[in-house]
PLY file of the C-alpha trace (Angstrom):
ply
format ascii 1.0
element vertex 268
property float x
property float y
property float z
element edge 267
property int vertex1
property int vertex2
end_header
89.88 -96.84 -4.71
92.92 -94.57 -5.31
92.64 -91.04 -6.64
92.90 -90.74 -10.44
95.57 -88.08 -9.92
99.19 -89.08 -9.25
99.61 -85.94 -7.14
97.16 -83.71 -5.29
93.53 -84.21 -6.35
92.22 -80.73 -7.43
88.60 -81.88 -7.21
88.86 -82.01 -3.41
89.10 -78.21 -3.48
86.39 -77.86 -6.14
83.78 -80.22 -4.67
83.31 -78.64 -1.26
85.48 -81.17 0.59
88.31 -78.91 1.67
87.35 -78.42 5.31
87.20 -82.12 6.13
90.31 -82.80 4.03
92.20 -80.10 5.93
91.31 -81.79 9.23
92.30 -85.21 7.89
95.65 -84.00 6.58
96.72 -82.06 9.68
95.84 -84.99 11.94
97.77 -87.45 9.77
100.82 -85.15 9.68
100.68 -84.86 13.47
100.51 -88.64 13.92
103.41 -89.27 11.53
105.60 -86.68 13.25
104.66 -87.89 16.74
105.84 -91.38 15.77
109.22 -90.15 14.55
110.38 -87.17 16.67
113.19 -87.81 19.18
112.23 -88.22 22.83
112.99 -84.62 23.75
110.20 -83.31 21.50
106.42 -83.47 21.64
103.94 -82.91 18.83
100.76 -80.96 19.50
97.85 -79.76 17.39
96.33 -76.32 17.84
93.29 -74.56 16.47
92.26 -71.02 15.60
88.74 -69.93 14.81
87.10 -67.06 12.96
83.88 -66.28 11.13
83.61 -67.06 7.45
80.87 -66.63 4.87
79.14 -69.94 4.16
80.46 -71.43 0.89
83.65 -69.34 1.07
85.54 -72.36 2.45
84.30 -74.65 -0.29
81.24 -75.65 1.71
77.89 -76.33 0.13
74.55 -75.59 1.70
71.93 -78.32 1.93
68.35 -77.45 0.93
66.01 -76.69 3.82
62.76 -78.63 3.78
60.00 -76.86 5.75
57.69 -78.76 8.10
54.61 -77.28 6.43
53.91 -76.37 2.85
52.29 -73.23 1.53
49.91 -73.59 -1.39
48.21 -71.00 -3.52
44.40 -71.31 -3.63
42.90 -71.96 -7.02
41.17 -69.04 -8.67
37.42 -69.29 -9.13
36.13 -70.25 -12.51
34.48 -67.60 -14.62
30.75 -67.63 -14.90
29.97 -68.09 -11.23
27.03 -66.65 -9.37
26.28 -63.02 -9.94
26.69 -60.68 -7.03
29.14 -58.42 -5.32
31.99 -60.93 -5.23
35.35 -59.26 -5.80
37.43 -60.54 -8.70
41.13 -61.19 -7.93
43.63 -59.33 -10.05
45.81 -61.60 -12.24
49.20 -62.49 -10.71
52.17 -60.52 -11.94
54.24 -62.21 -14.63
57.46 -60.57 -13.39
60.06 -63.20 -12.48
61.68 -62.90 -9.04
65.40 -62.41 -8.54
67.32 -65.25 -6.91
69.74 -64.05 -4.20
71.92 -65.87 -1.71
71.49 -65.02 1.96
74.50 -63.69 3.85
75.27 -66.41 6.41
78.38 -66.51 8.57
79.55 -69.40 10.67
82.56 -70.13 12.83
85.44 -71.76 10.96
87.96 -73.81 12.94
91.40 -74.32 11.47
93.92 -76.85 12.80
97.71 -76.65 12.68
100.60 -78.79 13.96
103.40 -77.70 16.28
106.57 -79.36 17.55
107.83 -78.39 21.01
111.16 -79.00 22.66
110.63 -80.24 26.22
112.66 -79.09 29.21
112.19 -76.66 32.05
110.03 -74.69 29.62
108.21 -75.90 26.53
109.73 -74.13 23.53
108.03 -73.98 20.15
110.50 -75.26 17.55
108.47 -75.83 14.36
105.01 -74.90 13.12
103.36 -76.81 10.26
100.55 -74.98 8.47
98.19 -76.33 5.81
96.61 -73.28 4.18
92.83 -72.87 3.91
90.89 -70.80 1.35
90.36 -67.94 3.86
94.13 -67.78 4.48
94.50 -66.93 0.78
91.71 -64.33 0.63
93.16 -60.84 1.26
91.27 -58.56 3.65
89.43 -61.48 5.23
89.69 -62.38 8.91
91.35 -65.67 8.01
94.00 -63.84 5.96
94.70 -61.26 8.67
94.97 -63.82 11.48
97.32 -66.03 9.54
99.49 -63.13 8.33
100.06 -62.02 11.93
101.04 -65.53 12.95
103.21 -66.01 9.87
105.12 -62.80 10.49
105.73 -63.65 14.14
107.07 -67.10 13.17
109.33 -65.76 10.43
110.72 -63.06 12.74
111.18 -65.43 15.66
113.29 -68.48 16.30
110.73 -70.91 14.93
110.82 -73.06 11.79
107.80 -72.75 9.50
106.56 -75.45 7.15
103.83 -74.02 4.90
101.78 -76.37 2.72
99.65 -74.76 0.01
97.53 -77.39 -1.78
94.97 -74.89 -3.08
94.91 -73.67 -6.67
92.59 -70.79 -5.86
93.25 -67.61 -3.90
96.29 -65.38 -3.52
99.62 -66.82 -2.47
101.51 -65.60 0.57
103.60 -62.42 0.35
107.23 -63.06 -0.64
110.01 -60.84 -1.96
110.57 -63.21 -4.88
107.96 -64.69 -7.26
106.53 -68.09 -6.47
107.05 -70.96 -8.95
104.41 -71.27 -11.64
102.96 -74.52 -10.33
99.49 -75.47 -9.06
100.77 -76.00 -5.50
103.77 -74.89 -3.46
105.45 -76.27 -0.35
107.73 -73.99 1.69
110.20 -74.60 4.50
111.51 -71.48 6.28
114.21 -72.27 8.80
114.49 -70.14 11.90
116.47 -66.95 11.30
116.99 -67.82 7.62
114.07 -66.07 5.97
116.35 -64.92 3.14
116.76 -68.55 2.04
113.33 -70.21 2.22
113.18 -73.52 0.38
110.21 -73.95 -1.96
109.11 -77.08 -3.80
106.64 -77.21 -6.67
103.54 -79.35 -6.32
101.44 -80.80 -9.13
98.44 -83.04 -9.69
100.07 -84.75 -12.69
102.94 -86.15 -10.63
103.44 -87.17 -6.98
104.11 -84.47 -4.41
107.65 -84.45 -3.03
108.60 -85.38 0.52
109.51 -82.26 2.50
111.88 -81.79 5.43
110.62 -80.76 8.85
113.41 -78.96 10.73
114.01 -79.50 14.44
116.32 -77.70 16.87
120.07 -78.04 16.35
121.87 -80.42 16.31
119.01 -82.81 15.51
118.57 -83.75 11.83
115.42 -82.93 9.90
112.46 -85.23 9.86
110.68 -85.98 6.58
106.99 -85.92 5.72
105.86 -87.90 2.69
102.88 -85.82 1.65
101.90 -88.02 -1.27
101.78 -91.11 0.90
99.55 -89.30 3.38
97.26 -88.00 0.63
96.86 -91.49 -0.85
96.07 -92.95 2.57
93.50 -90.24 3.37
91.79 -90.60 -0.03
91.38 -94.36 0.34
90.57 -94.39 4.05
87.78 -91.82 3.80
86.54 -92.91 0.34
86.69 -89.49 -1.25
85.79 -90.89 -4.67
82.22 -91.42 -3.47
81.78 -87.66 -2.96
83.51 -86.35 -6.09
82.05 -85.72 -9.52
85.03 -85.93 -11.85
83.05 -84.66 -14.84
82.42 -81.20 -13.38
84.30 -78.09 -14.48
87.14 -77.10 -12.18
87.46 -73.67 -10.60
90.06 -72.31 -11.23
90.08 -73.98 -14.66
92.98 -76.12 -15.83
95.41 -74.79 -18.41
94.84 -76.10 -21.97
97.70 -78.62 -21.59
96.40 -79.80 -18.22
92.85 -80.09 -19.57
94.07 -82.19 -22.52
95.94 -84.48 -20.11
92.82 -84.85 -17.95
90.53 -85.57 -20.91
92.77 -88.50 -21.85
92.71 -89.79 -18.28
89.01 -89.22 -17.51
87.61 -92.27 -19.38
89.62 -94.53 -17.04
87.94 -93.07 -13.96
85.15 -95.34 -12.76
82.18 -93.87 -10.88
0 1
1 2
2 3
3 4
4 5
5 6
6 7
7 8
8 9
9 10
10 11
11 12
12 13
13 14
14 15
15 16
16 17
17 18
18 19
19 20
20 21
21 22
22 23
23 24
24 25
25 26
26 27
27 28
28 29
29 30
30 31
31 32
32 33
33 34
34 35
35 36
36 37
37 38
38 39
39 40
40 41
41 42
42 43
43 44
44 45
45 46
46 47
47 48
48 49
49 50
50 51
51 52
52 53
53 54
54 55
55 56
56 57
57 58
58 59
59 60
60 61
61 62
62 63
63 64
64 65
65 66
66 67
67 68
68 69
69 70
70 71
71 72
72 73
73 74
74 75
75 76
76 77
77 78
78 79
79 80
80 81
81 82
82 83
83 84
84 85
85 86
86 87
87 88
88 89
89 90
90 91
91 92
92 93
93 94
94 95
95 96
96 97
97 98
98 99
99 100
100 101
101 102
102 103
103 104
104 105
105 106
106 107
107 108
108 109
109 110
110 111
111 112
112 113
113 114
114 115
115 116
116 117
117 118
118 119
119 120
120 121
121 122
122 123
123 124
124 125
125 126
126 127
127 128
128 129
129 130
130 131
131 132
132 133
133 134
134 135
135 136
136 137
137 138
138 139
139 140
140 141
141 142
142 143
143 144
144 145
145 146
146 147
147 148
148 149
149 150
150 151
151 152
152 153
153 154
154 155
155 156
156 157
157 158
158 159
159 160
160 161
161 162
162 163
163 164
164 165
165 166
166 167
167 168
168 169
169 170
170 171
171 172
172 173
173 174
174 175
175 176
176 177
177 178
178 179
179 180
180 181
181 182
182 183
183 184
184 185
185 186
186 187
187 188
188 189
189 190
190 191
191 192
192 193
193 194
194 195
195 196
196 197
197 198
198 199
199 200
200 201
201 202
202 203
203 204
204 205
205 206
206 207
207 208
208 209
209 210
210 211
211 212
212 213
213 214
214 215
215 216
216 217
217 218
218 219
219 220
220 221
221 222
222 223
223 224
224 225
225 226
226 227
227 228
228 229
229 230
230 231
231 232
232 233
233 234
234 235
235 236
236 237
237 238
238 239
239 240
240 241
241 242
242 243
243 244
244 245
245 246
246 247
247 248
248 249
249 250
250 251
251 252
252 253
253 254
254 255
255 256
256 257
257 258
258 259
259 260
260 261
261 262
262 263
263 264
264 265
265 266
266 267
């Protein structure tokens, strides 16, 4: 079954599916590029890891079922035998507070790199699909990615940055980002004053974006929408998504009206 959205499906971010989607997308990008790069290049995937708070990456905890149960003994009925038996005080009627435990776990984040072969392997292009922690200032994921991003932009490496998340803070730029749900950026080596940025939407297909190589080789092209459609069908995302839930961040009034018209056609 295809996604009900012509472009990026925002419910993937909202329904706790982002981590597995991120892995699916980076692996499909790597395969597509590996099939199309000229012979003098190789495509590799890398991974960085850091600790994140559970649920901060769109994960959802599963309830823990204990092996044994604890029951409260019944209180004795009034009018029992007389004697020195102590009478239990009535239980407090105060309601407990419900708090979430602070649980951290290791988060692994994949990326794609293109190397030029030769006497020495030279990194030519890095393709990054942003994760929620990359867009959360003062988090370890933000700090790690900012250091890498700066080194790429200052070096002789092309950067392709794919932001398919509506939540979080966008990457630092001297100029304002487009007012669109998603953004796709291509920064060519040594040309950080002329980064190319495409808007991305869920109401229309995502554009194909160029992937620069070393001169004089022409750019490759990645059809993001085709990859998204393939991933959605192949891994049956519709079986894990509740399309009647409220989105976070919420849609704009115009977007919500568009979705309300489309929702009745979505089969569950």
